[in-house]
C-alpha positions, 0 to 999 in steps of 0.5 A: 304399353297402355299400362305404362302410359296410365302409370306415367299419367297418374304420376304427372297427375299426382305431381300436379295435385301435390303442387296445387295442394302446396300452393293452396296451403301457402296461400293460407299461411302468413309470415310474421309480417302478415303477408301470405307466404305464396305472395312473398315467394311469388314476389321474390321469384318475380323480382329476381327474374326482373333483376336478371332481365334488367341487368341482361338488357342493360348489358345489351343496351350498353354494348349496342350504344358502344357499337353505335358510338364507334360507328359515329366515331369512325365517321367523325374520324374520317371527316377529321382525316379529310380536314387534316389532308386539306390543311396539310395541302394548304400548308404546303402551298403556303410554304411553297409561296413563302419559299418562292418569295424568299427565293426571289428576294434572296436571288436578287441580293445574291445576283448583286456582285460584291464591290471590288476592292480598290486597287490601292488596297490590293497593292497594300496586301500584295506588298505586305506578303 
């Protein structure tokens, strides 16, 4: 088993040395624009990571603001429902007052009796039959 551990360690050590060597060579090699390859690759990787994090965080921010907006909208909706109920009650009261006022004026005119026809008129009608 000890022999196996040494081989694994040496494999990891070899991989680390190779990566270090590639990094050192990349730091020395420049692109056509004069920027070192290591710098170009590093900025490219970090820019992609930054873009991914930015888009992920903006999605979370939009979802959160939508949730908070819906909570505020619910409170506003409840307030509007309360106002509507109060207005409906006031409208019913006004309608009842208007009906009572119309009922009083209507009952006064209906309580008056129609004038009776004169007896001469009645006689003319009965004789015509």
